[in-house]
N, C-alpha and C positions, 0 to 999 in steps of 0.2 A: 432564355435566359442560360449563360450555362451555370453549372454545378457548382455551389459553395461550400467553402469548407470553415469548417470553427474549430479551432483549435485554441489550446494553451501554447504563449508565444513565448519563443526559446530563443537560442545564440541565432538558430538558421532563421529570424525572420527579423534583425536588429538591422538589416539593410533596407526594410520599407519603410522607418524612424521618420525621414526627415516628410516622407509622401503622406505618412499618417498626420504628422504635425501639420501640413500645411489644409489637411482636407479638416483638421478642428478648427484652423484659424477660418478658412474660409465658412463655415454649417456659424461660428460667433457672428460672423460679418452678417451672415444672410440672416440669422435670426436678432438681433440686435442685444441679442442679451446670452447671458453666459457660458460657458464652456471657458475655464480661467487657460491664459493661454501657455503652454507647454515645452520644452524645449528638447530637439531630437536627443538629448544623453539624457533627458530625464526619463522619455518614453524608452529608449533602450536599456534600462536600468531597471526599467521593471520588466522589461521583457527576460532579463538576465535571469532575473530570481525570479522566474515564473509566477508573476503576478498580473499576468495579462493574458486575455484571449483575442485572440485576431481570427479574421473572417475573410477568405480567400478566393479569388476568382480569377482563373486566367495567369495564373500566377501575379495576381495582384491585389494589393490591400482594398477590399470594400468596406471595412466594419472593424469598429478596433473598441474597447474598454480595461482598465485598468484597476489595479487594488490599490490603496495608500491605508496607512494604520495609523491609528493616533492614540493617545495615552498608553504607549504602553504594549499595544493591541487590544484595549479595551474597548476600541472604537474602527471600526473599518468602515471605508468611502468606498463605494463602485461609481471611480467617475471617467470623466473624457471619452462618456458613449457616443460615436460617431459614424455613424453609415454614409455610402459614398451616394452622394446625389440620385443615379440613377439606380438605385437599389433599395429605395427608402418608400413606404409602404408595400411591402412584402411580406413582413412578418421577421424579418432580420434584427431588426434591432432588440425586439423581443427575445429571438433565440441566442442571442448575445447575453443581455440580461439575463438569461436563466441560466446561461453558462458560467458568468462570472461569478452569480450571486454562491453557485455548487462548490465553483473553487474557493471562495472566500468562508463558505460552511467547513470547508472541507482544514482549509490552513488555519482557520481564528472561529474552531465550533463556539466557544464561550463568548466571543464578540458581538456586541452590538451594529447591525449594519445599517449605514444612514446612507442619505444621501439629498442635495437641494438642488431643485431642476425650475424651470418656468415650462418646460416641456408637457401638455394635458398627454398627449401621448405616453411617455415615461412616467407619469404618472401611475397611469392605467395599469403599464405591466409591472411597475412598484407594489400596486395595491395588489395584484395578481401575485405575486410573487410573497405577501404576507407584510407587507410596510403597514405603518400606520402616518397618517400626519402629524408633528408635532412642533413645537416651538421650538425656536433657534434655540432658547435655555436651554433642552435638553441635550441640544448635539455636544459635540466635543469641545472643551473647553482649550483647547492646545491651539496657541498662536499661530501655528507653522500651519493650521488649516485655513485660516480666515486670513491667514499672508498670503494664500493661494489665488483669494477672490480679488487682489489688486489688481490682474489685469484685466476685468470682467469692467465693462463701462458702466454699468451702475454701481461701483463701489462708493460711490457717495451716499448714496442711501443706505447703504449698511452701515455706513461711520456716521451720519447724520442719528440716525436711532438707533446708536450706540449697539449694535449686532443685533437689536430684537426683532427685525424683520427686514423683509428687501424684497424684490421682484419675485424671487425664489420661494418656491416653495420645500418645505423640509419634511424628510419623511423615513422613518426608522424602521428596522426589523428587530425585534428583541425577543432573543432565545429564550429568557427566562420566562416569556410570556406566551404561554400555550393558545395555538390557533384555535380559533372557533370550528366544529366541524364542518365541511360544505355541507349545501343540502344534496340529500344524494335526488339523484333526476330518476322519477316515476315512467317505469315503461308504459303503454297505453290501456292496460288492464289496469295497474294501480289509480293511473289518471282516473279512469272511469269508474272504478269501487270508491274514491274518496270524493268524483261526485254524486253519487249516489247515495253515501252520509251523508253531504252537506245537502243537499235535496231533503233524504229523509229529514235531517235537524230543523232545517226551513220550515218544514211542513208541522211540526212540532212546536216550533217555536209562534208559527202562525195560527195553527189551533188555538193554544196558549193564552193568546193575546184574545184572541176572538171570545173564546169562553171568560176572562177576565173582562171583557165588555159588556159583554150580556150580564154578569153579575153584578155590575158597575149601573146599566141600566135598570136593572132590577131594584135595586138598593133607593136608587134617586126616586124609580115608581113608587116604591114603599114610602117613601119619606113624604113625596107627594099625598098619596093617598091618607095617610095620619094625619095631615095637616088639614084635608081638606074633609075628615072626619070631626076633628077635634072643632074644627071654626062652628061647628054645628051645634057644639054644647051650650046651653046657657048659663052665664054667671051669675053669680047674685052680685 
């Protein structure tokens, strides 16, 4: 496979806009859901604003994603993620999402970054970046964002539910909420020490359980013996 270059899109990439829009439309048809239709003028504008990331191989666009802002920059969406069919399942989508996420954090450091998707692969990528699943009510209330869903074939579901849910899943990265520290990966020596501590603890626990059982058994025998002894005493 030829080398792939992922970069921030600019004026030099505007001539790829129509090809990218075609790729988005084909992807939406194949999946039967998602990816709101965009015009080549809209995609070109994102490139000119420096709000898009493009992946190129052999002077051909093979992946794309762009930034949208809502609520005066308080909310940011990484939208229109698309990868050419020949380059899927290669990790390219993950790399593009990582780059557009980095660009979003640089341009809008205080903004909440959100997205809606039906793709399990995208959900996994978002989760790795720190996104959390959220209800649609936690997303932007900007009408222009929801108008963008009108070209999706499932738009009627969204309207019937008063925008409470659809086939898409909402996910959000909130910079005001610190991420949980990742679990440290242990080397072999650390894993062995942890295992030994666990086994030692298990031994202590099992020993304590046996001791409790012995005490319980002795107490039971004592009660039986006392009862037997008392039964021999004559009562007036």
